[in-house]
N, C-alpha and C positions, 0 to 999 in steps of 0.2 A: 504493500500499500505506498509506504514513503516512495519506493521507485515511481511508481504511477505519479502520485504528487508531484514530484521534480517535475517530469517530465511533463505534464499537465501546466505546472508556473513556467516554466522554461518556454517551452511553445508559445504561451500567451506575451510573456515578455517580447521574444524574438517578432512576433508579430505585430506587434506595437509600435516595435523599434523598424518595424519595414514598411510601415504605414505612410511615413514622411518620404520617404523613399520613392515609392509606386505616384506619390502626387506630384513629386518633384520631375518625375521623368515622364508624367505627361503636359508637363506644361516648363520644358525646358527655360525658354525664354522668360517664365517670370522671375520676378525682383524679390530675392529673399530679406525677409526683414533681419536688423542684429540689437543686440542687445547694445550695445555702444551708444545706439540711439535714443536707449531708455532713460527717464531722470532717475539720478546716484538715489539708492534706497539702502539703508544700512540693515542687514537680515541679521547677523553675527560676528562674531568677532572668528577673525582665520588667523592662521599661521602660514607662513611659505611653505610648509610640507603639505598642506592642504592643499594650497593653491595652486602647485606646479609638479604634483604628484599624478602620474594616470593611475588610474585605479585596473585591474586587471579584468580584463572582458573574457567570457566563455562559459560554456554550460560546467558545472562540476559533474562529474566524474564518480557514478557509482561504485558501491564493492562488487558489481555484476558484470562492471567496467562497460555500463553502457555511457553512447558520447553522442551528443548531438552536433552534426558538420554543419557551419554556417559559415557565407562570407560575412567577413567583419569588417573588412576594411574601410567602409565608407561609415563605419558608426567610432571606429577610432578617429578618423579623421576629424568626425561632427563635434567628437568629448573633445577632442585635443582642442580645437576652434574654439569650445564652449569655454575651455576652464582658461586660456590665453585672455578671453574678453572676461572671464570675471576678474581676475589677476589684474588685468589694465583698470577695470573700474574700481575694485578695491584700494587699488594703488592710487585712483586720485579723491577716493574720498581721505584717504591717508594725508595725501598730500594740501586736498583744499577741502577741510570737513567745511567748509561755513557754505559750499554747494549741496553739502547734503541737507534735503528739508524734510526728510520722510524718511520714518522708523517705522518696518514691519510691523512693531511688536506696539505701534500705536493705530495702524490704520485700521477703518472700521473693515469690518466684515462683508463681502461680495452679497448683495439680495439671494437669496436663492429665487432661482429659475423653475425647477421642478424640488415638488417630494416623491419620494422614495416610501412605496408602504406594502405590507406582506397581503398577501391574499391565501390564506391557510385552506377554504375550502379546496380551491387550485391547486395548491404548492407553488406557487409563482409569487414575484416582484411586479408590485404596480408604480407604474410612474406617472404621475399627474403634472401639469403646470401648475405654478404658483402664482395668483394675481395678483397682480399689485395694484394699488394708485396711480392712475397718471400723473405725470408730473406739471405740473402747469407754470407756463414761465408767463407771466406779464411783458410785454413787449409794446413800445412807446407808439404810440397812432401816429403814422406820418400822412399826411394829405398828399397822393403824387394827381399832379394833376395831366391830365391825358393831351396827347397834342395832335389835334386835328390834320396840323400840316406839318410834313417833315423838309430839312433845308438842308440842302448838302452845297458847300462852295468849295470849290476847286481854283486854287491861281498858281499859274507857274510863269516864271520868267527866266528863259533858258538864252543863251548866248556864246558868242565864239570868236576868236578875236586871234588876230597872225601880225605880229611886227617884223617886216623884213628892213634891211637896214640898205642905204643905196650901192654900198659895193661887195651886194652877198652875189655870189660867183653864179645864181643860176636867177638871178633877177626876180621880180614879183613886187607886191605891193602892198602896202600896209590896209586891213580891213576888219571892220565890226561888224557883225549880225547881230541881231538882240528880236529876239521873239516873245511875245505877250499874250496868255491864252488864260481867259476865265470864264469861269463858267459858276452857274447859280443853277440850283433846282430845288422847287416846292412843290411837291406833291402830296395828295391826300393822303393821309393815313386809313390803307386798307382794312388794317385789323380794326378799327373802330367804324369802320363804313365800308364795307364788303361787297356791298351792291354799285358800290359807284367807282368808277376811276376818273381822275384826276390829274394830269401830271403834265408841269410846267415845264422848261428849261430855257435857259438865255445865255447865250456863250459869244463873247468877243476876239476875235483873233488878233493880233497888230503884228507885222515881221516888219524891219526896219535893217538896210544894210548901209553901206559907204558904198560909195558911186565915184569910185577916181576917174571912170571911163566916159561919167559924163562930164561935160566942161560946164553945163548951166547948173547943176545941182551937186552938194555936199553928201547927200545922199537919197535912196531910192527906197519906196516901197514895194516888199515884195509877197505881204497878207497885209489884208483889210476885209475881215469880214466881221458881220453882227446879224446876229439870226436868232430870231424868236420863236418857239414851235408850243403847243398847246395841243393836247387829247382832252377830249370830256367824252366819257362813254357811260351807260347802264348795262348791269348783267344780264346778258343773253341765257347763257348755260355751259356750263364749267367755264372754260378760262375767254372766253368769246363774250366782247360789248357792242351793244348799238351805240355809234361814235359821231361826233364829231371833230375835224382835225384842223389847226391851223398853222400858218408857218409863214413868217415875213423874214424878208434878206435884205441885208443892204450894206453899202461902206459910207465911211464917213470924209477920210481924205483926197483930195485930187491928185493923180497919177497921171504921170506924162513919159513919153519912150524918151529912149537916151538921145540926150543933145540937141531936144527940140522942141518947140514947146507947145507939140500938140499932145491934149488932152485926150488920156485913155479911159478913165472912170473919176466920179465924183459922187461926192454924198447924193444920195436918192436916183445916181446914173450910173450903174442899172439899180434897178430896184424890183423885189419878187413876192407878189401874196398868193398864197395858196388857200383856199377852204376848201373843204371834202366832208363828204356825209355816207356813210359805209359801217363798218366794220371792225373791231381792234380784235387781236388775239393777245392775252398777255401773260407770259410763261419768267416762274419762278421758281429756283429749284429749293432743296430745303433751307442749304445756309445760303441762297441768296449769291452764289460765285459764277453763276450762270443767269439772265435776266435779257429775255427776247420778245420783243414786241414788234407785231407784222400790223401796218395798218390797210383796209382796202376801202378806197373809196370811187365805186362806181361814178358819182356824181361828183362833179368836182370843179370850181371855178379858180381860173388862174389871169392875173392881174401882173404886165409887167410895165416899167415904170423907166421913164428915162426925163427926168427934171431940165437939165440942163442940153438942148436940142444945139444950143445956139454953138457949143464948141465941143458938142460930140457928134456924131452919129449914129440916129439911135435904130438904122437898120443894123450895125454890127448887135444891137441886142435881140434882135427878131421882132423889131417894133418896125412898123413904115415909116419912110422918110415923108417928117414935116410933122409928127406925132407922136403926141407926152406919155400914151400908155396905148395897149392893144389888151382885147376882153377874148379869153380864151374857154370854152366849156369840154370838160370832155374826163379824163379819169385816172388818180393815183394812187398809187401805193408807197407806204414809207415801212422800212424795217430796221430794227435797231437793235445790237447785242453789245452787250456787257459780260465779258466774261475773263476772271479772274483765274487764271491758267494756274498760277502759283503764286506764293504770297507775295513775291516782287514782280508778278509781268501781268499786266492788265491789254486785254484786247477790248479796245471799242470801236464799231462799226455801225457805218446809215449809209446807208440803200434809201435813193428817194429817186422818183423816174414818174411823169407825166405826159399825155398824149391824150391831144385833141383830135384824134383818127388823123390829122394830116403830117404832123412832126412829134419826133420823140428828143423828151430830155432828162438826163437822168445825172445822180452825182452816186458816187460811192466811196466812200472816206471813211480812211481807217487808220487809227491813232495805236499802236502800241509803247503802252508805257512799263520801263524796266526802272523797277526803284535799287537804287542803292545804299544810300540813307533813308531816314524817314523823312528828308528834305531835299537830298538830292538824289534825282534821276535821269533816265535820258529818253528821247522821245524820238519815233519814229513815227512821221506823218506822209499818207499816202493817199492823193487825191484823184482818181479820175473821172474825166466827163465825160457826158456824151450829149449834145446839143445840134438836132439836125435845122433849128432856125439862125444858126450863129453861119457866117460864108464860109465857104468849103476850101482847108487847108490843101495844097498840092502834097504833104508829108503826110499831116496827120490825120486828114480828111475832115470827119465831123468829131475825133477824139480828141480831148485836152489832158494835160497830165500836170500834177504837181507833187513835187517831194522833198520835203525838209526833215532832217538826222540834227537832231539839236541836244544840247548836256547843261543843265540848270536846277536853279532851284524850285520846290513845289510848295506850295502848303494847303493843308486842306482841317475845313471841319464840318460837324453834321449833327443835327437836330434830332434826336430817335426815341 
């Protein structure tokens, strides 16, 4: 009987020791806790021998020569690690007694979660949970004001600069390029108003560069674009909304051809207004890393404006000669994508197209934002345009292209 009892107790001990090893084998990447991270708690006085001496492992051998074979290398390593941690903790308590805030003898007993009783009629133990009173913690009441409108502001100033001395062996000219980009968005909070869609954005881009080849001016404007867009929709089904869209764009400053007084653009020359009625599809993923909006307007009104027809030729903007405006009815679509590819890479894309069934004009704008730090980033801007109302070009036909690569400072803030 004594031998059987020894075998039974040894089997239970070994199984209990092997359970952590089996759990760790199923999750090799899990983080293992360490007692070095726990608060210093005085348990009992210890001696160097008790701290450093490793206990003997193994299963007692009975008089009959019974021996239970087991692999215990992992157990030796675990016990060695544990005893080293205990030695470090106890040494820290001796060297810094002021850090020991707890004593095992004075700590309260943990509350019991289960009660163990005996069922003599069935010769078994009964374990029942112990009901404890819930702990009520009074929390200070804080009034949280909901935001019906969510505002986002992004501003960036990018520039490039080059200095070349007069005697540089390859030649060259000094130049400075600067690009200002400001974006403000004001959108209705769909959490509070799930049936409505109301998005508004206001963006202005201004690019200035030194013009050494222009004998009449010291600088030239290579980007001047003011654009306002708005979408108002009421939910139809799932992500679709009955919607009305509005788009207006123009520029502010005068622009000229190099070495001439020939004006190419000015304020409201050209300008464009488009209003459409149709459907809008709005999609956001769970973490809002991908936001996609598609507006289809089968009924659309387009207005082209050329305010200064005395110094500008309105036909270059698709307006009849001698007229300030041109009205058209047709259809348009606008697709917007904001995709956070990685934490430091964001792709923003906008595709717009309008047709009055006689001509087609479209814009495809793409901006790749590479964040180096929180306020330092690089931007690649590519704008492809197709306009059949514009005069035909021998090389580009009805296509137009603009590309800007810049490095600079960015500032962002938002309310949500």
